[in-house]
C-alpha positions in Angstrom: 49.2 70.3 12.6 47.5 72.5 15.2 47.4 75.4 12.8 45.7 73.3 10.2 43.0 72.1 12.7 42.3 75.7 13.6 42.1 76.7 10.0 39.8 73.8 9.2 37.6 74.6 12.2 37.4 78.3 11.1 36.5 77.3 7.6 33.7 74.9 8.7 32.3 77.6 11.0 32.1 80.0 8.1 30.5 77.5 5.8 27.7 77.1 8.4 26.8 80.8 8.2 24.1 82.1 5.9 23.2 78.8 4.4 20.6 79.0 1.6 17.9 76.3 1.6 16.3 74.5 -1.3 13.7 77.2 -1.4 16.3 79.8 -2.2 16.1 81.6 1.2 18.4 82.0 4.1 17.2 81.7 7.7 18.2 85.2 8.9 16.4 85.7 12.2 13.5 84.7 14.5 10.8 87.3 14.8 9.4 85.1 17.5 9.9 81.5 18.7 6.7 79.5 19.1 6.9 75.9 20.2 3.2 75.1 19.6 1.2 76.4 16.7 -2.3 75.5 15.3 -1.9 75.5 11.5 -4.8 75.5 9.1 -3.6 74.0 5.8 -5.1 75.3 2.6 -4.0 73.4 -0.5 -4.4 74.8 -3.9 -4.8 73.0 -7.3 -2.8 75.6 -9.3 -0.3 78.4 -8.8 -2.8 80.8 -10.3 -5.4 79.8 -7.6 -2.7 80.0 -4.8 -1.5 83.5 -6.0 -5.1 84.8 -6.3 -5.7 83.8 -2.7 -2.8 85.9 -1.4 -3.9 89.1 0.2 -3.9 92.1 -2.1 -0.6 94.1 -1.8 1.4 91.0 -0.9 5.0 91.6 -2.1 5.9 89.2 -5.0 2.3 88.0 -5.3 2.8 87.0 -8.9 5.7 84.7 -8.1 4.6 83.1 -4.8 4.9 79.3 -4.3 3.2 79.5 -0.9 2.3 82.0 1.8 1.2 82.0 5.4 -1.1 84.3 7.3 0.0 84.7 10.9 -2.7 85.6 13.3 -2.5 87.4 16.7 -4.1 84.5 18.5 -1.1 82.3 17.6 -2.8 80.4 14.8 -1.4 80.2 11.3 -3.0 79.7 7.9 -0.6 78.0 5.5 -1.3 78.2 1.7 0.7 75.7 -0.4 0.2 73.5 -3.5 -1.8 70.3 -3.3 0.9 67.6 -3.1 -1.0 65.5 -5.6 -0.5 68.4 -8.1 3.0 69.5 -7.1 5.1 67.9 -4.5 7.3 70.7 -3.1 8.3 69.9 0.6 10.7 72.9 0.5 7.8 75.2 0.1 5.8 73.5 2.9 8.9 73.7 5.2 9.4 77.4 4.3 5.8 78.2 5.3 6.1 76.1 8.4 9.0 78.2 9.5 6.9 81.4 9.1 4.2 79.9 11.3 6.8 79.1 14.1 9.3 82.0 13.7 7.5 84.8 11.8 9.3 86.8 9.2 12.7 85.0 9.1 13.9 86.3 5.8 14.0 89.6 3.9 
């Protein structure tokens, strides 16, 4: 019985590693750990508009569903779809994580 509990515990610990969220990304690391952030929310009416607003040279610009611009003063500009057009809380949460933790995925 004791060996089974150890095995089950080890299996549960492994399952908790490298989980992929609804957005398709794993949370790999904290570039920084802010507890307070001022976020300016920019909502777009179309993906075309959102992608056109991304800075030139942004990797994967043509496939973005959101992006955030982190500023040295601790503020963050979050670009996502207008929820009246597309409700995608996983994208908002993903960008929120960038505002608080920086580049958390590859």
